[in-house]
matplotlib code that plots the C-alpha trace (Angstrom):
import matplotlib.pyplot as plt

x = [23.5, 23.6, 27.2, 26.4, 23.9, 26.4, 29.1, 26.9, 26.1, 22.4, 22.5, 23.6, 20.9, 18.4, 19.6, 19.7, 16.1, 14.9, 16.8, 15.4, 11.9, 12.3, 13.5, 10.8, 8.0, 9.2, 9.3, 5.5, 4.5, 6.9, 7.2, 10.6, 14.1, 15.3, 13.9, 16.0, 19.0, 18.2, 18.1, 21.4, 23.1, 21.9, 23.1, 26.5, 27.5, 26.5, 28.4, 31.4, 31.5, 31.1, 33.9, 36.3, 39.0, 39.1, 38.8, 39.5, 39.7, 36.1, 34.8, 36.1, 34.4, 31.1, 31.7, 32.2, 28.9, 27.2, 28.8, 27.4, 23.8, 24.1, 25.1, 22.1, 19.7, 21.0, 20.8, 17.2, 16.2, 17.8, 16.0, 12.6, 12.7]
y = [4.8, 8.6, 8.0, 5.0, 7.2, 9.9, 7.8, 6.0, 7.9, 8.8, 7.1, 3.8, 3.8, 4.3, 1.4, -0.7, 0.0, -0.5, -3.8, -5.1, -4.1, -6.1, -9.1, -8.8, -8.3, -11.4, -13.5, -12.9, -13.0, -15.6, -14.4, -15.6, -15.8, -13.4, -10.6, -11.6, -11.8, -8.3, -6.9, -8.6, -7.4, -3.7, -4.1, -5.8, -3.2, -0.3, -1.8, -2.3, 1.3, 2.5, 0.7, 0.6, 3.0, 1.5, -2.3, -3.1, -6.9, -6.9, -4.7, -7.2, -9.9, -7.8, -7.4, -11.2, -11.8, -9.3, -10.9, -14.3, -12.7, -11.3, -14.5, -16.3, -13.5, -13.7, -17.6, -17.4, -14.8, -16.9, -19.9, -18.4, -15.7]
z = [-20.2, -21.3, -22.3, -24.4, -26.3, -26.4, -28.0, -30.6, -33.8, -34.5, -37.9, -36.5, -33.7, -36.5, -38.7, -35.7, -34.6, -38.1, -38.3, -34.9, -35.8, -39.0, -37.0, -34.4, -36.9, -39.0, -35.8, -35.2, -39.0, -40.1, -43.8, -44.7, -43.4, -46.1, -44.1, -41.2, -43.4, -44.8, -41.2, -40.3, -43.5, -42.6, -39.0, -39.8, -42.5, -40.1, -37.3, -39.6, -40.8, -37.2, -35.6, -38.8, -37.2, -33.7, -34.2, -37.8, -37.5, -35.9, -38.6, -41.3, -39.5, -39.6, -43.3, -44.0, -42.0, -44.2, -47.4, -46.2, -45.7, -49.0, -50.7, -49.1, -50.3, -53.9, -53.8, -52.5, -55.2, -58.0, -56.8, -56.8, -59.6]

ax = plt.figure().add_subplot(projection="3d")
ax.plot(x, y, z, "-o")
ax.set_aspect("equal")
plt.show()
């Protein structure tokens, strides 16, 4: 467990914790699925940045997931704004 925390950058852990807290909070409060998509967008981009050198194809997959989340968020806001 110590080695896992040693290899993982602190900024990534902080973004992951904030994203996970957003998802858990939204699960109990049921505000909107947009909050879940924002959390998934943050986590996906952070993970893509973290693994870009070692596993580029997986990082591109995370960026595609982030782009899909961003597209959903933009469609949601265009519909209601």
